[in-house]
N, C-alpha and C positions, 0 to 999 in steps of 0.2 A: 548743724543744719540738719532741718528732718529730712527724712523718708521721703522721695517724693516719688518712689517705684509704681507703687499703684496709680499715678495719675499721667501716667505715660498716653493713653488715649487723649485727654485733656490739652496735653503738651503737645501734640501731633497737632491737635486741632486750630493750636491758635499760634502752631507755625505755616500751617498752612493759608491761616489769615490773613500773618502777615504778610506773609510772599504775595498773595495777588495785592495787598495795600501797599505795597516796597515802590511801584514806580510811581512817580512825582505824577504824574495824569490822571490816574487810578486814584491816588489821594485826592488830588483835586474834583474828582468826579463825586466820590463820596460825601465827602464835605459840604461840597455843595447842593446834595444832594439831601443832606441832612439840617443846610442854613436854610435852603429854600422850599424844602417840601419834594413833590415828588415832579419829574422833568421828562422831556422825551429829549431826543437825540441832537434834534433840532435847534434846543433851544442849550444844551452844553454845546453845540459846537457852536451857537453864536458870543455863546459864556467864554471857549477856552481859545480861539481863533487857529482850527486847528481842519484840516479835512475829516465830513462826516465818517468814512470809511477806515481812521484811526480809531475814533472816537467808538465807532461800533466796534472794533476787535479789542478798544478796552474794557466795553460795556459787557462783552460777550466773557470775556476774564473775568470781571467780578461778577457775573450770572453763576458761571459754572461755580466759582467759590463759595455760593450762596450767601454773599453777601448782598446782591439787589435783584429784585424780582421787578419784573415787570407786565402789565395790565395795559392787553389791548383797546385801544379806544377809538373805534373806527378804524381808518387805515397807520394812526400810529402806534408805538407801545410809550407810557408809562410809565419811567422806572422808579423806584424808591428802596429806601435801604431797609432790606426783612433782617436782620439781623444785630442784635440785641448787644454782644459783646463786640462786635465792631462801633456801635452806636460809643460806648464804652471808652474802647482806645482812640478813639477821633478827639470826644473831649478831655482825653489826659494830657493828648499830642497837641492841641489846640484851645 
């Protein structure tokens, strides 16, 4: 087995991404954004059939993990996946 001691930061980064993706709703949000392009929370709510406040909490965790980013468009915020590593993880899973 190779020595991965020098890659500690990389393992920590991937671990944090996996933690953020480990909830089924967050995984679904990210997969939906990758499949359908950008979206606002209202569209996510219609798709996931959950309260907007619940989706907003999950979106907030994904944003703070650096997985998605939002761009304001008038009164709404349009979210998209902004992390290439996450895109690769989701493609490997699905």
